[in-house]
Steps between C-alpha positions, in 0.01 A plus 500: 500500500608738772369810671719806459493848650611778266729726703604859425705695758402252771126539435275223371344637182293196409508121510500257210506128427773378265692187405824640646665808649680558170172509310337721764784751473498491119125566491501778762840656436546521877652306788275212604506300822334162531281453803312205645347552842592866552235750408630724224247771423513814288603794716688277742877490525778249451811545713772259610315201356170578676167637383309752710134565430402853410435726797124492570483845665745789533497480880589130521855397587724207415464197725867417441396180325411631150147596601309799642319574827270778612651758736217417744443142611182345370230457766395149582159388612453136576183330606164405359465812284847589375535847350678590177705812443630690200788747482414872477796686352347843567480449875791250524276263691286187470127537435251230593318352201128506569 
């Protein structure tokens, strides 16, 4: 059994498990790409043999390595009481989780 991403126009439509690529393509009627450790997820893309996860927020930009980063660096707080932050797309900034 293998894991296959169903690809249409470079976009991952869904993922399936099948005995072979041939069977996956017969069942779906679309191009299928087998994947092992790469994360193929619906809404992501497949280009030049690489999967890119779907863009989490409109403001985020490519990290140049098939991933995404916020346009503002995430704050860090180390110490006894580390803080957690979540992305706020409306303000294009990080908000502390309280």
